[in-house]
C-alpha positions as CSV (number, residue, x, y, z in Angstrom):
1,X,18.3,-19.2,30.2
2,X,16.2,-17.1,27.9
3,X,18.0,-14.4,25.9
4,X,17.2,-10.9,27.0
5,X,14.8,-8.8,25.0
6,X,16.7,-6.3,22.9
7,X,15.4,-2.7,22.8
8,X,14.3,-1.4,19.4
9,X,15.4,2.2,18.9
10,X,12.9,4.4,17.2
11,X,14.7,7.2,15.2
12,X,12.0,9.8,15.6
13,X,11.2,12.3,12.8
14,X,11.0,15.9,14.1
15,X,8.4,16.6,11.4
16,X,5.6,14.6,9.8
17,X,7.6,13.9,6.7
18,X,6.4,11.7,3.8
19,X,7.8,8.8,1.9
20,X,5.9,6.8,-0.8
21,X,6.6,3.5,-2.4
22,X,4.6,2.7,-5.6
23,X,4.7,-0.8,-7.0
24,X,4.1,-1.2,-10.8
25,X,3.8,-4.3,-12.8
26,X,5.5,-4.8,-16.2
27,X,3.2,-5.9,-19.1
28,X,3.9,-6.9,-22.7
29,X,2.7,-4.4,-25.2
30,X,1.3,-7.1,-27.6
31,X,0.0,-9.9,-25.3
32,X,-0.9,-7.6,-22.3
33,X,0.3,-10.4,-20.1
34,X,2.9,-9.9,-17.3
35,X,6.5,-10.0,-18.6
36,X,9.6,-10.9,-16.6
37,X,11.4,-7.8,-17.9
38,X,12.8,-6.3,-14.6
39,X,16.3,-7.7,-15.1
40,X,16.5,-6.2,-18.7
41,X,15.2,-2.9,-17.3
42,X,17.8,-2.7,-14.5
43,X,20.6,-3.8,-16.9
44,X,19.6,-1.0,-19.3
45,X,19.3,1.5,-16.5
46,X,22.8,0.6,-15.4
47,X,24.2,1.0,-19.0
48,X,22.5,4.3,-19.5
49,X,23.3,5.7,-16.0
50,X,19.7,6.4,-15.1
51,X,20.0,9.5,-12.9
52,X,17.3,8.4,-10.5
53,X,18.2,4.7,-10.5
54,X,18.5,4.7,-6.7
55,X,14.7,5.4,-6.5
56,X,13.7,2.4,-8.6
57,X,13.9,-0.9,-6.7
58,X,13.6,-4.6,-7.5
59,X,10.8,-6.6,-5.9
60,X,10.0,-10.3,-5.2
61,X,9.2,-11.1,-8.9
62,X,10.8,-10.0,-12.1
63,X,7.6,-8.6,-13.4
64,X,7.7,-5.6,-11.0
65,X,9.5,-2.4,-10.3
66,X,9.0,-0.2,-7.3
67,X,9.3,3.6,-7.4
68,X,10.3,5.2,-4.1
69,X,10.6,8.8,-3.1
70,X,13.2,10.5,-0.9
71,X,12.1,12.1,2.4
72,X,9.5,14.7,1.4
73,X,7.8,17.5,3.3
74,X,4.5,17.6,1.4
75,X,2.3,15.5,-0.8
76,X,3.1,17.8,-3.7
77,X,6.8,17.2,-3.2
78,X,6.3,13.5,-3.0
79,X,4.3,13.4,-6.2
80,X,6.8,15.5,-8.1
81,X,9.6,13.1,-6.9
82,X,7.6,10.1,-8.1
83,X,6.7,11.8,-11.3
84,X,10.3,12.6,-12.2
85,X,11.3,9.0,-11.5
86,X,8.4,7.7,-13.5
87,X,9.3,9.8,-16.5
88,X,12.8,8.4,-16.5
89,X,11.6,4.8,-16.1
90,X,9.2,5.1,-19.0
91,X,11.9,6.1,-21.4
92,X,13.5,2.7,-20.8
93,X,10.4,0.6,-20.6
94,X,9.3,2.2,-24.0
95,X,12.6,1.1,-25.4
96,X,12.0,-2.4,-24.1
97,X,8.4,-2.6,-25.5
98,X,7.0,-2.8,-22.0
99,X,4.1,-0.9,-20.4
100,X,3.7,0.0,-16.7
101,X,0.5,-1.3,-15.1
102,X,-0.8,0.1,-11.8
103,X,-3.4,-2.1,-10.0
104,X,-3.6,-4.6,-7.1
105,X,-3.7,-7.7,-9.4
106,X,-3.5,-8.6,-13.1
107,X,-6.7,-9.9,-14.5
108,X,-5.4,-13.0,-16.3
109,X,-1.7,-13.7,-15.6
110,X,-0.7,-17.2,-14.4
111,X,1.6,-17.4,-11.4
112,X,3.4,-20.4,-12.8
113,X,5.1,-18.3,-15.5
114,X,6.5,-15.7,-13.2
115,X,10.1,-15.7,-12.2
116,X,11.6,-14.9,-8.9
117,X,14.1,-12.1,-8.5
118,X,17.5,-13.4,-7.6
119,X,18.5,-13.1,-3.9
120,X,18.6,-15.2,-0.8
121,X,15.8,-13.3,0.9
122,X,13.3,-13.9,-1.8
123,X,14.2,-17.5,-2.3
124,X,13.9,-18.1,1.4
125,X,10.4,-16.5,1.5
126,X,9.2,-18.8,-1.3
127,X,10.8,-21.8,0.3
128,X,8.9,-21.1,3.5
129,X,5.6,-20.0,2.2
130,X,5.4,-22.4,-0.8
131,X,2.0,-22.3,-2.8
132,X,0.8,-19.1,-1.1
133,X,4.1,-17.3,-1.6
134,X,4.1,-18.3,-5.3
135,X,0.6,-16.8,-5.7
136,X,1.7,-13.3,-4.7
137,X,1.0,-11.6,-8.1
138,X,0.0,-8.5,-6.2
139,X,1.0,-4.8,-6.1
140,X,0.4,-2.0,-3.6
141,X,1.3,1.4,-2.4
142,X,3.0,2.1,0.9
143,X,3.0,5.5,2.6
144,X,5.5,6.4,5.4
145,X,4.6,9.3,7.7
146,X,7.2,10.6,10.2
147,X,6.4,10.4,13.9
148,X,8.1,12.7,16.4
149,X,7.9,10.5,19.6
150,X,8.2,6.8,20.1
151,X,5.4,6.8,22.6
152,X,3.0,8.0,19.9
153,X,3.6,5.2,17.4
154,X,1.4,2.4,18.8
155,X,-1.6,4.6,19.8
156,X,-1.6,6.2,16.4
157,X,-1.3,2.8,14.7
158,X,-4.2,1.3,16.6
159,X,-6.4,4.3,16.1
160,X,-5.6,4.5,12.4
161,X,-7.2,1.0,12.0
162,X,-10.6,2.8,12.2
163,X,-9.8,4.2,8.8
164,X,-8.6,1.0,7.2
165,X,-11.8,0.4,5.2
166,X,-11.8,3.9,3.9
167,X,-8.3,3.6,2.5
168,X,-8.9,0.1,1.1
169,X,-12.2,0.9,-0.5
170,X,-10.9,4.0,-2.3
171,X,-7.8,2.2,-3.6
172,X,-9.3,-1.2,-4.4
173,X,-8.1,-2.2,-7.8
174,X,-7.9,-6.0,-7.8
175,X,-11.3,-7.5,-8.7
176,X,-10.0,-10.1,-11.2
177,X,-7.6,-13.0,-10.7
178,X,-6.4,-15.7,-13.1
179,X,-9.1,-14.9,-15.6
180,X,-11.9,-14.9,-13.1
181,X,-14.2,-12.3,-11.5
182,X,-13.5,-12.8,-7.8
183,X,-16.5,-10.9,-6.4
184,X,-14.0,-8.8,-4.4
185,X,-13.1,-5.2,-4.9
186,X,-9.7,-6.0,-3.4
187,X,-8.6,-9.6,-3.9
188,X,-5.0,-8.4,-3.2
189,X,-5.9,-7.7,0.5
190,X,-7.2,-11.2,0.9
191,X,-4.3,-12.8,-0.8
192,X,-1.5,-10.9,1.0
193,X,-2.7,-11.8,4.5
194,X,-2.1,-15.5,3.8
195,X,1.7,-14.9,4.4
196,X,2.6,-15.8,8.0
197,X,3.7,-12.3,9.1
198,X,1.3,-10.3,6.9
199,X,-2.2,-9.0,7.6
200,X,-3.6,-6.8,10.3
201,X,-1.2,-5.7,13.1
202,X,-1.5,-6.7,16.7
203,X,-2.7,-3.8,18.8
204,X,0.0,-3.2,21.4
205,X,-0.3,-0.5,24.1
206,X,3.4,-0.2,25.1
207,X,6.5,-0.2,23.0
208,X,7.9,-2.8,25.3
209,X,5.1,-5.2,24.2
210,X,6.2,-4.6,20.6
211,X,9.8,-5.3,21.5
212,X,8.7,-8.6,23.3
213,X,6.7,-9.6,20.2
214,X,9.8,-9.0,17.9
215,X,12.0,-11.0,20.4
216,X,9.6,-13.9,20.2
217,X,9.5,-13.8,16.4
218,X,13.2,-13.8,16.2
219,X,13.8,-16.4,18.8
220,X,11.4,-18.9,17.1
221,X,12.9,-18.2,13.7
222,X,9.7,-16.6,12.2
223,X,11.7,-13.6,11.2
224,X,15.4,-12.7,10.9
225,X,14.9,-9.0,10.2
226,X,12.3,-6.5,11.5
227,X,11.1,-5.7,7.9
228,X,9.9,-9.2,7.6
229,X,6.9,-8.2,9.7
230,X,4.6,-7.4,6.8
231,X,1.6,-5.9,8.6
232,X,-0.8,-3.7,6.7
233,X,0.2,-0.9,9.1
234,X,3.5,-1.2,10.8
235,X,6.2,0.8,12.7
236,X,9.4,1.5,10.7
237,X,11.7,2.3,13.6
238,X,14.9,2.8,11.5
239,X,13.0,5.5,9.5
240,X,11.1,7.0,12.4
241,X,7.8,6.4,10.6
242,X,4.5,4.6,10.6
243,X,4.2,2.7,7.3
244,X,0.7,2.4,5.9
245,X,0.5,-0.6,3.5
246,X,-3.3,-0.8,3.2
247,X,-3.7,0.4,-0.4
248,X,-4.0,-1.6,-3.6
249,X,-1.8,-0.6,-6.5
250,X,-2.8,2.8,-8.0
251,X,-3.3,3.4,-11.7
252,X,-2.8,7.1,-12.0
253,X,-1.0,10.0,-10.3
254,X,-4.1,12.0,-9.3
255,X,-5.7,9.1,-7.3
256,X,-2.3,8.2,-5.8
257,X,-1.9,11.9,-4.6
258,X,-5.4,11.7,-3.1
259,X,-4.7,8.6,-1.1
260,X,-1.3,9.9,0.0
261,X,-2.9,13.1,1.2
262,X,-5.6,11.2,3.1
263,X,-3.0,9.0,4.8
264,X,-0.9,12.0,5.7
265,X,-3.8,13.9,7.1
266,X,-5.1,11.0,9.1
267,X,-1.8,10.3,10.8
268,X,-1.1,14.0,11.5
269,X,-4.6,14.5,12.9
270,X,-4.1,11.6,15.3
271,X,-0.6,12.9,16.3
272,X,-1.9,16.3,17.1
273,X,-4.8,14.9,19.1
274,X,-2.3,13.1,21.2
275,X,-0.4,16.3,21.7
276,X,-3.6,17.9,22.9
277,X,-3.9,15.2,25.6
278,X,-6.7,13.3,23.9
279,X,-7.0,9.5,24.3
280,X,-7.3,8.2,20.8
281,X,-10.4,6.0,20.1
282,X,-9.7,2.3,19.2
283,X,-11.8,-0.5,17.9
284,X,-11.7,-4.2,19.0
285,X,-9.5,-6.4,16.7
286,X,-12.6,-8.4,15.6
287,X,-14.3,-5.2,14.4
288,X,-11.2,-4.1,12.5
289,X,-11.0,-7.5,10.9
290,X,-14.6,-7.4,9.8
291,X,-14.1,-3.9,8.4
292,X,-11.2,-5.1,6.4
293,X,-13.2,-7.9,4.9
294,X,-16.2,-5.7,4.1
295,X,-14.0,-3.2,2.3
296,X,-12.2,-5.9,0.4
297,X,-15.5,-7.5,-0.6
298,X,-17.7,-4.5,-1.3
299,X,-15.3,-1.6,-1.9
300,X,-17.1,1.7,-1.9
301,X,-20.4,-0.1,-1.3
302,X,-19.3,-1.4,2.0
303,X,-21.3,-0.7,5.2
304,X,-18.6,-0.3,7.8
305,X,-18.5,-0.4,11.6
306,X,-17.6,3.1,12.7
307,X,-16.7,2.7,16.3
308,X,-16.5,0.5,19.5
309,X,-20.3,1.1,19.9
310,X,-20.8,-1.0,16.7
311,X,-22.6,1.9,14.9
312,X,-22.6,1.3,11.1
313,X,-22.6,3.5,8.0
314,X,-21.9,3.4,4.3
315,X,-18.2,4.0,3.8
316,X,-18.8,6.8,1.3
317,X,-21.0,8.7,3.7
318,X,-18.4,8.4,6.4
319,X,-15.8,9.6,4.0
320,X,-17.7,12.7,3.1
321,X,-17.9,13.7,6.8
322,X,-14.2,12.7,7.3
323,X,-13.0,14.9,4.5
324,X,-14.7,18.0,5.9
325,X,-13.2,17.3,9.3
326,X,-9.7,16.9,7.8
327,X,-9.8,20.1,5.8
328,X,-7.9,22.3,8.4
329,X,-5.3,19.6,8.7
330,X,-4.9,19.4,4.9
331,X,-4.5,23.2,4.7
332,X,-1.8,23.2,7.3
333,X,0.0,20.4,5.4
334,X,-0.3,22.0,2.0
335,X,-2.4,19.2,0.5
336,X,-5.9,20.6,0.4
337,X,-6.1,20.2,-3.4
338,X,-4.9,16.6,-3.3
339,X,-7.2,15.7,-0.4
340,X,-10.1,17.0,-2.4
341,X,-9.3,14.4,-5.0
342,X,-10.7,11.7,-2.7
343,X,-14.2,12.9,-3.5
344,X,-13.4,12.6,-7.2
345,X,-12.6,8.9,-6.7
346,X,-16.0,8.3,-5.2
347,X,-17.7,10.3,-7.9
348,X,-16.2,8.5,-10.9
349,X,-15.8,5.1,-9.2
350,X,-12.7,3.4,-7.9
351,X,-10.3,1.4,-10.1
352,X,-12.1,-1.9,-9.4
353,X,-15.3,-0.4,-10.6
354,X,-13.8,1.0,-13.8
355,X,-12.1,-2.3,-14.6
356,X,-15.4,-4.1,-14.1
357,X,-17.2,-1.7,-16.4
358,X,-14.6,-2.2,-19.1
359,X,-15.0,-6.0,-18.9
360,X,-18.8,-5.7,-18.9
361,X,-18.6,-3.7,-22.1
362,X,-16.0,-5.8,-23.9
363,X,-15.8,-9.2,-22.3
364,X,-12.1,-8.9,-23.0
365,X,-9.5,-9.1,-20.2
366,X,-6.9,-7.5,-22.4
367,X,-9.1,-4.5,-22.7
368,X,-9.0,-4.2,-18.9
369,X,-5.2,-4.2,-19.0
370,X,-5.3,-1.5,-21.7
371,X,-7.6,0.6,-19.6
372,X,-5.3,0.4,-16.6
373,X,-2.2,1.1,-18.6
374,X,-3.9,4.0,-20.3
375,X,-4.7,5.7,-17.0
376,X,-1.0,6.2,-16.2
377,X,-1.0,8.9,-18.8
Protein backbone atom coordinates (compact mmCIF):
# COMPACT_ATOMS: atom_id res chain seq x y z
CA UNK A 1 0.00 0.00 0.00
CA UNK A 2 1.30 3.45 -0.91
CA UNK A 3 2.16 5.67 2.01
CA UNK A 4 -0.19 8.63 2.59
CA UNK A 5 0.80 12.07 1.38
CA UNK A 6 1.92 14.11 4.37
CA UNK A 7 0.66 17.68 4.60
CA UNK A 8 3.26 20.45 4.46
CA UNK A 9 2.50 23.23 6.92
CA UNK A 10 3.14 26.76 5.69
CA UNK A 11 4.00 29.04 8.60
CA UNK A 12 2.55 32.22 7.16
CA UNK A 13 4.20 35.60 7.71
CA UNK A 14 1.72 38.30 8.78
CA UNK A 15 3.84 40.93 7.02
CA UNK A 16 5.92 40.85 3.82
CA UNK A 17 9.17 40.56 5.75
CA UNK A 18 12.56 40.20 4.09
CA UNK A 19 15.53 37.90 4.46
CA UNK A 20 18.64 37.98 2.27
CA UNK A 21 21.43 35.44 1.73
CA UNK A 22 24.58 36.71 0.01
CA UNK A 23 27.21 34.19 -1.10
CA UNK A 24 30.76 35.47 -1.37
CA UNK A 25 33.84 33.66 -2.65
CA UNK A 26 37.24 33.80 -0.95
CA UNK A 27 40.21 34.75 -3.14
CA UNK A 28 43.93 34.90 -2.44
CA UNK A 29 45.34 38.42 -2.36
CA UNK A 30 48.42 37.51 -4.41
CA UNK A 31 47.31 34.91 -6.95
CA UNK A 32 43.67 36.11 -7.19
CA UNK A 33 42.65 32.45 -7.40
CA UNK A 34 40.02 30.93 -5.15
CA UNK A 35 41.35 29.82 -1.78
CA UNK A 36 39.95 27.12 0.51
CA UNK A 37 40.10 29.41 3.51
CA UNK A 38 36.61 29.03 5.00
CA UNK A 39 37.75 26.57 7.73
CA UNK A 40 40.49 28.99 8.81
CA UNK A 41 37.96 31.82 8.81
CA UNK A 42 35.42 29.97 10.96
CA UNK A 43 38.12 28.79 13.34
CA UNK A 44 39.35 32.36 13.76
CA UNK A 45 35.77 33.60 14.19
CA UNK A 46 35.23 31.07 16.97
CA UNK A 47 38.45 32.04 18.74
CA UNK A 48 37.64 35.74 18.53
CA UNK A 49 33.98 35.33 19.46
CA UNK A 50 32.66 37.05 16.33
CA UNK A 51 29.47 38.80 17.57
CA UNK A 52 27.53 38.09 14.37
CA UNK A 53 28.93 34.59 13.79
CA UNK A 54 25.41 33.15 13.55
CA UNK A 55 24.86 35.23 10.42
CA UNK A 56 27.84 33.79 8.54
CA UNK A 57 27.28 30.28 7.19
CA UNK A 58 29.36 27.56 5.58
CA UNK A 59 28.54 26.46 2.05
CA UNK A 60 29.23 23.47 -0.21
CA UNK A 61 32.86 24.40 -0.84
CA UNK A 62 35.57 25.73 1.45
CA UNK A 63 36.08 28.74 -0.81
CA UNK A 64 32.78 30.33 0.19
CA UNK A 65 31.04 32.10 3.05
CA UNK A 66 27.41 33.12 3.08
CA UNK A 67 26.13 36.23 4.85
CA UNK A 68 22.52 36.04 6.00
CA UNK A 69 20.19 38.57 7.58
CA UNK A 70 17.69 38.12 10.33
CA UNK A 71 14.01 38.79 9.68
CA UNK A 72 13.85 42.36 8.35
CA UNK A 73 10.96 44.72 7.65
CA UNK A 74 12.57 46.87 4.95
CA UNK A 75 15.31 46.75 2.36
CA UNK A 76 17.21 49.38 4.32
CA UNK A 77 17.11 47.23 7.44
CA UNK A 78 18.27 44.16 5.50
CA UNK A 79 21.18 46.04 3.96
CA UNK A 80 22.23 47.48 7.31
CA UNK A 81 22.12 43.96 8.74
CA UNK A 82 24.29 42.58 5.93
CA UNK A 83 26.62 45.56 6.14
CA UNK A 84 27.27 45.05 9.83
CA UNK A 85 28.05 41.37 9.24
CA UNK A 86 30.26 42.18 6.26
CA UNK A 87 32.28 44.66 8.31
CA UNK A 88 32.95 42.00 10.96
CA UNK A 89 33.83 39.37 8.37
CA UNK A 90 36.32 41.62 6.61
CA UNK A 91 38.29 42.22 9.79
CA UNK A 92 39.03 38.49 9.88
CA UNK A 93 39.53 37.96 6.15
CA UNK A 94 41.99 40.87 6.15
CA UNK A 95 43.93 39.11 8.90
CA UNK A 96 43.98 35.93 6.82
CA UNK A 97 45.15 37.74 3.68
CA UNK A 98 41.93 36.88 1.87
CA UNK A 99 39.60 39.06 -0.19
CA UNK A 100 35.85 38.70 -0.68
CA UNK A 101 34.64 38.30 -4.24
CA UNK A 102 31.01 38.82 -5.25
CA UNK A 103 30.09 37.40 -8.67
CA UNK A 104 28.33 34.39 -10.13
CA UNK A 105 31.54 32.64 -11.19
CA UNK A 106 35.30 33.10 -10.92
CA UNK A 107 37.01 33.79 -14.27
CA UNK A 108 39.83 31.25 -14.13
CA UNK A 109 39.58 28.95 -11.07
CA UNK A 110 39.83 25.18 -11.58
CA UNK A 111 37.17 23.03 -9.94
CA UNK A 112 39.70 20.24 -9.34
CA UNK A 113 41.53 22.28 -6.69
CA UNK A 114 38.46 23.13 -4.62
CA UNK A 115 37.75 21.28 -1.38
CA UNK A 116 34.38 20.15 -0.09
CA UNK A 117 33.10 21.43 3.23
CA UNK A 118 32.92 18.61 5.78
CA UNK A 119 29.45 17.20 6.32
CA UNK A 120 27.32 14.24 5.26
CA UNK A 121 24.85 16.37 3.28
CA UNK A 122 27.55 17.89 1.06
CA UNK A 123 29.35 14.57 0.54
CA UNK A 124 26.10 12.89 -0.44
CA UNK A 125 25.31 15.67 -2.94
CA UNK A 126 28.66 15.22 -4.70
CA UNK A 127 28.42 11.43 -4.61
CA UNK A 128 25.08 11.62 -6.38
CA UNK A 129 25.76 14.41 -8.86
CA UNK A 130 29.41 13.54 -9.63
CA UNK A 131 31.00 15.67 -12.39
CA UNK A 132 28.23 18.26 -12.48
CA UNK A 133 28.24 18.59 -8.71
CA UNK A 134 32.01 19.12 -8.65
CA UNK A 135 31.64 21.86 -11.27
CA UNK A 136 29.54 24.05 -8.99
CA UNK A 137 31.95 26.98 -8.57
CA UNK A 138 28.99 29.35 -8.52
CA UNK A 139 27.61 31.99 -6.17
CA UNK A 140 24.26 33.69 -5.92
CA UNK A 141 21.90 35.85 -3.90
CA UNK A 142 18.67 34.55 -2.37
CA UNK A 143 15.83 36.81 -1.24
CA UNK A 144 13.00 35.63 1.02
CA UNK A 145 9.72 37.56 1.12
CA UNK A 146 7.06 36.74 3.70
CA UNK A 147 3.65 35.58 2.46
CA UNK A 148 0.57 35.95 4.66
CA UNK A 149 -1.54 33.07 3.28
CA UNK A 150 -0.62 29.65 2.00
CA UNK A 151 -3.08 29.85 -0.88
CA UNK A 152 -1.15 32.81 -2.29
CA UNK A 153 2.20 31.07 -2.54
CA UNK A 154 1.87 29.12 -5.77
CA UNK A 155 -0.03 31.79 -7.77
CA UNK A 156 2.61 34.36 -6.80
CA UNK A 157 5.45 31.97 -7.60
CA UNK A 158 4.09 31.17 -11.06
CA UNK A 159 3.32 34.80 -11.91
CA UNK A 160 6.72 35.93 -10.64
CA UNK A 161 8.33 33.83 -13.38
CA UNK A 162 7.33 36.60 -15.84
CA UNK A 163 10.05 38.71 -14.23
CA UNK A 164 12.72 36.02 -14.15
CA UNK A 165 14.64 37.52 -17.10
CA UNK A 166 14.59 41.00 -15.56
CA UNK A 167 16.18 39.79 -12.32
CA UNK A 168 18.73 37.59 -14.06
CA UNK A 169 19.77 40.17 -16.65
CA UNK A 170 20.31 42.84 -14.00
CA UNK A 171 22.35 40.57 -11.73
CA UNK A 172 24.26 38.63 -14.40
CA UNK A 173 27.89 38.46 -13.31
CA UNK A 174 29.29 35.18 -14.63
CA UNK A 175 30.52 35.64 -18.20
CA UNK A 176 33.81 33.73 -17.76
CA UNK A 177 34.55 30.16 -16.76
CA UNK A 178 37.80 28.22 -16.43
CA UNK A 179 39.74 30.93 -18.28
CA UNK A 180 37.28 31.22 -21.14
CA UNK A 181 34.74 33.73 -22.34
CA UNK A 182 31.52 31.70 -22.31
CA UNK A 183 29.41 34.01 -24.48
CA UNK A 184 26.83 34.04 -21.66
CA UNK A 185 26.02 36.91 -19.34
CA UNK A 186 25.11 34.34 -16.67
CA UNK A 187 26.93 31.05 -17.05
CA UNK A 188 25.96 30.34 -13.42
CA UNK A 189 22.28 30.05 -14.34
CA UNK A 190 23.09 27.45 -16.98
CA UNK A 191 25.45 25.52 -14.69
CA UNK A 192 23.21 25.32 -11.64
CA UNK A 193 20.23 23.88 -13.50
CA UNK A 194 22.25 20.73 -14.23
CA UNK A 195 21.66 19.51 -10.67
CA UNK A 196 18.69 17.12 -10.56
CA UNK A 197 16.40 19.20 -8.33
CA UNK A 198 17.54 22.64 -9.51
CA UNK A 199 16.30 24.94 -12.27
CA UNK A 200 12.89 26.38 -12.99
CA UNK A 201 10.05 25.39 -10.66
CA UNK A 202 7.05 23.38 -11.73
CA UNK A 203 3.96 25.57 -11.93
CA UNK A 204 1.43 24.00 -9.59
CA UNK A 205 -2.05 25.44 -9.07
CA UNK A 206 -2.97 23.91 -5.70
CA UNK A 207 -0.90 23.38 -2.56
CA UNK A 208 -1.99 19.74 -2.58
CA UNK A 209 -0.20 19.30 -5.92
CA UNK A 210 3.00 20.61 -4.35
CA UNK A 211 2.54 18.21 -1.43
CA UNK A 212 2.09 15.33 -3.88
CA UNK A 213 5.24 16.33 -5.72
CA UNK A 214 7.26 16.41 -2.49
CA UNK A 215 5.80 13.03 -1.51
CA UNK A 216 6.95 11.51 -4.81
CA UNK A 217 10.40 13.04 -4.45
CA UNK A 218 10.80 11.60 -0.97
CA UNK A 219 9.31 8.20 -1.84
CA UNK A 220 11.72 7.71 -4.73
CA UNK A 221 14.74 8.93 -2.76
CA UNK A 222 15.33 12.02 -4.87
CA UNK A 223 15.27 14.17 -1.74
CA UNK A 224 15.37 13.56 1.99
CA UNK A 225 14.59 17.11 3.04
CA UNK A 226 12.42 19.84 1.54
CA UNK A 227 15.37 22.23 1.20
CA UNK A 228 16.95 19.83 -1.29
CA UNK A 229 14.44 21.13 -3.84
CA UNK A 230 16.76 23.78 -5.29
CA UNK A 231 14.42 25.60 -7.65
CA UNK A 232 15.25 29.11 -8.85
CA UNK A 233 12.08 30.26 -7.05
CA UNK A 234 10.67 28.03 -4.34
CA UNK A 235 8.34 28.02 -1.35
CA UNK A 236 10.06 27.97 2.05
CA UNK A 237 7.18 26.65 4.17
CA UNK A 238 9.03 26.61 7.50
CA UNK A 239 9.89 30.30 7.11
CA UNK A 240 6.57 31.38 5.59
CA UNK A 241 8.29 32.86 2.53
CA UNK A 242 8.82 32.64 -1.17
CA UNK A 243 12.55 32.35 -1.79
CA UNK A 244 13.80 33.97 -5.00
CA UNK A 245 17.11 32.37 -6.03
CA UNK A 246 17.37 33.78 -9.56
CA UNK A 247 20.20 36.28 -9.12
CA UNK A 248 23.91 35.79 -9.74
CA UNK A 249 26.33 36.86 -7.02
CA UNK A 250 26.44 40.60 -6.46
CA UNK A 251 29.67 42.60 -6.26
CA UNK A 252 28.52 45.67 -4.31
CA UNK A 253 25.95 46.75 -1.76
CA UNK A 254 24.21 49.35 -3.94
CA UNK A 255 23.31 46.88 -6.68
CA UNK A 256 22.39 44.24 -4.14
CA UNK A 257 19.99 46.72 -2.51
CA UNK A 258 18.45 47.48 -5.90
CA UNK A 259 17.82 43.81 -6.69
CA UNK A 260 16.43 43.13 -3.20
CA UNK A 261 14.09 46.12 -3.58
CA UNK A 262 12.91 44.97 -7.00
CA UNK A 263 12.24 41.47 -5.67
CA UNK A 264 10.40 42.80 -2.63
CA UNK A 265 8.23 45.09 -4.75
CA UNK A 266 7.40 42.40 -7.31
CA UNK A 267 6.27 39.89 -4.68
CA UNK A 268 4.26 42.43 -2.69
CA UNK A 269 2.63 43.78 -5.85
CA UNK A 270 1.47 40.30 -6.82
CA UNK A 271 0.26 39.63 -3.27
CA UNK A 272 -1.79 42.83 -3.20
CA UNK A 273 -3.27 42.08 -6.61
CA UNK A 274 -4.46 38.74 -5.25
CA UNK A 275 -6.00 40.53 -2.27
CA UNK A 276 -7.87 42.75 -4.73
CA UNK A 277 -9.37 39.68 -6.37
CA UNK A 278 -7.24 39.74 -9.50
CA UNK A 279 -6.27 36.54 -11.28
CA UNK A 280 -2.51 36.78 -11.74
CA UNK A 281 -1.13 36.41 -15.27
CA UNK A 282 1.06 33.42 -16.02
CA UNK A 283 3.20 32.27 -18.91
CA UNK A 284 3.55 28.77 -20.31
CA UNK A 285 6.58 26.87 -18.97
CA UNK A 286 8.19 26.75 -22.42
CA UNK A 287 8.07 30.55 -22.64
CA UNK A 288 9.52 30.92 -19.15
CA UNK A 289 12.31 28.52 -20.09
CA UNK A 290 13.11 30.48 -23.24
CA UNK A 291 13.20 33.74 -21.28
CA UNK A 292 15.64 32.25 -18.78
CA UNK A 293 17.94 31.20 -21.60
CA UNK A 294 17.71 34.57 -23.35
CA UNK A 295 18.55 36.47 -20.17
CA UNK A 296 21.42 34.11 -19.36
CA UNK A 297 22.80 34.41 -22.88
CA UNK A 298 22.28 38.07 -23.68
CA UNK A 299 21.81 39.78 -20.29
CA UNK A 300 20.56 43.34 -20.63
CA UNK A 301 20.52 42.96 -24.43
CA UNK A 302 17.93 40.17 -24.26
CA UNK A 303 14.68 40.49 -26.17
CA UNK A 304 12.23 38.79 -23.83
CA UNK A 305 8.78 37.29 -24.22
CA UNK A 306 6.46 39.51 -22.21
CA UNK A 307 3.27 37.52 -21.88
CA UNK A 308 1.16 34.55 -22.95
CA UNK A 309 0.42 36.34 -26.24
CA UNK A 310 4.12 35.99 -27.12
CA UNK A 311 4.68 39.73 -27.43
CA UNK A 312 8.39 40.59 -27.27
CA UNK A 313 10.42 43.53 -26.06
CA UNK A 314 13.95 44.50 -25.08
CA UNK A 315 14.31 43.70 -21.39
CA UNK A 316 15.60 47.18 -20.52
CA UNK A 317 12.57 48.81 -22.14
CA UNK A 318 10.27 46.55 -20.16
CA UNK A 319 12.23 47.33 -17.00
CA UNK A 320 11.81 51.07 -17.46
CA UNK A 321 8.03 50.70 -17.61
CA UNK A 322 8.02 48.20 -14.74
CA UNK A 323 9.93 50.56 -12.44
CA UNK A 324 7.37 53.31 -12.98
CA UNK A 325 4.54 50.91 -12.22
CA UNK A 326 6.22 49.72 -9.02
CA UNK A 327 6.95 53.21 -7.64
CA UNK A 328 3.83 53.32 -5.39
CA UNK A 329 4.65 49.85 -4.03
CA UNK A 330 8.22 50.95 -3.31
CA UNK A 331 7.00 54.07 -1.51
CA UNK A 332 4.73 51.99 0.71
CA UNK A 333 7.58 49.57 1.51
CA UNK A 334 10.11 52.32 2.18
CA UNK A 335 12.48 51.27 -0.62
CA UNK A 336 11.91 53.90 -3.31
CA UNK A 337 15.56 54.99 -3.25
CA UNK A 338 16.84 51.43 -3.50
CA UNK A 339 14.44 50.57 -6.33
CA UNK A 340 15.65 53.62 -8.25
CA UNK A 341 19.08 52.00 -8.20
CA UNK A 342 17.87 49.47 -10.77
CA UNK A 343 18.03 52.17 -13.45
CA UNK A 344 21.61 52.85 -12.41
CA UNK A 345 22.60 49.25 -13.20
CA UNK A 346 21.16 49.63 -16.69
CA UNK A 347 22.90 52.97 -17.19
CA UNK A 348 26.42 51.86 -16.18
CA UNK A 349 26.17 48.24 -17.27
CA UNK A 350 25.67 45.07 -15.28
CA UNK A 351 28.57 43.24 -13.66
CA UNK A 352 29.07 40.89 -16.61
CA UNK A 353 29.51 43.90 -18.89
CA UNK A 354 31.96 45.58 -16.54
CA UNK A 355 34.00 42.39 -16.26
CA UNK A 356 34.08 42.02 -20.03
CA UNK A 357 35.24 45.63 -20.40
CA UNK A 358 38.10 45.10 -17.93
CA UNK A 359 39.25 42.00 -19.78
CA UNK A 360 38.96 43.69 -23.17
CA UNK A 361 41.21 46.50 -21.91
CA UNK A 362 43.76 44.34 -20.06
CA UNK A 363 43.60 40.77 -21.42
CA UNK A 364 44.25 39.82 -17.79
CA UNK A 365 41.82 37.64 -15.88
CA UNK A 366 43.44 38.63 -12.59
CA UNK A 367 42.52 42.22 -13.37
CA UNK A 368 38.92 41.06 -13.67
CA UNK A 369 39.11 39.60 -10.17
CA UNK A 370 40.68 42.84 -8.93
CA UNK A 371 37.80 44.83 -10.39
CA UNK A 372 35.14 42.67 -8.76
CA UNK A 373 36.91 42.67 -5.39
CA UNK A 374 37.33 46.44 -5.61
CA UNK A 375 33.61 47.03 -6.03
CA UNK A 376 32.85 45.67 -2.58
CA UNK A 377 34.32 48.89 -1.19
